[in-house]
C-alpha positions in Angstrom: 135.0 -52.3 56.4 138.0 -52.5 54.0 139.7 -55.8 53.1 142.7 -54.8 55.1 140.5 -54.2 58.2 138.8 -57.5 57.7 142.1 -59.3 57.4 143.5 -57.6 60.6 140.3 -58.6 62.5 140.8 -62.2 61.4 144.5 -62.1 62.3 143.7 -60.8 65.7 141.5 -63.9 66.4 144.4 -66.3 66.0 146.7 -67.5 68.8 150.4 -66.8 68.6 151.0 -70.5 67.7 148.5 -70.3 64.8 150.0 -67.0 63.6 153.2 -68.8 62.7 151.3 -70.9 60.1 149.3 -67.9 59.0 152.5 -65.9 58.4 153.9 -68.8 56.3 150.7 -68.9 54.3 150.8 -65.1 53.7 154.5 -65.2 52.6 153.6 -68.0 50.1 150.6 -66.1 48.8 152.6 -62.9 48.4 155.3 -64.8 46.5 152.7 -66.4 44.3 151.2 -63.0 43.5 154.6 -61.5 42.7 155.5 -64.4 40.5 152.1 -64.2 38.7 152.7 -60.5 38.0 156.2 -61.2 36.7 154.9 -64.0 34.4 152.2 -61.7 33.1 154.8 -59.0 32.3 157.1 -61.4 30.5 154.1 -62.8 28.5 153.2 -59.3 27.5 156.8 -58.6 26.3 156.7 -61.8 24.3 153.3 -61.0 22.8 154.5 -57.5 21.9 157.6 -59.0 20.3 155.6 -61.5 18.3 153.3 -58.8 16.9 156.2 -56.5 16.0 156.9 -56.2 12.3 160.6 -55.2 12.8 162.1 -58.1 14.7 165.5 -57.9 13.0 167.7 -60.8 12.0 168.4 -63.7 14.3 171.9 -63.7 15.8 173.6 -66.8 17.3 174.5 -66.8 20.9 178.2 -66.9 20.1 178.0 -63.8 17.8 176.0 -61.9 20.4 178.5 -62.8 23.2 181.4 -61.8 20.9 179.8 -58.4 20.2 179.8 -57.8 24.0 183.4 -59.1 24.4 182.2 -62.1 26.4 183.9 -65.4 26.0 181.8 -68.5 26.3 
């Protein structure tokens, strides 16, 4: 039996009232999983940047904004 089948079997055992709570818990778990994946991706980008030999020269926020024709 797959994990999906196990979960569906458990869900089928809840009453409609209990399912409202289960649905909220599942939404929270999904959000947490998505956030964790985003955090891992960002951490990997930062790690890659830190290990890069060619980081370039730092630029001030004002200079960067000006180069994009953005007024701060």
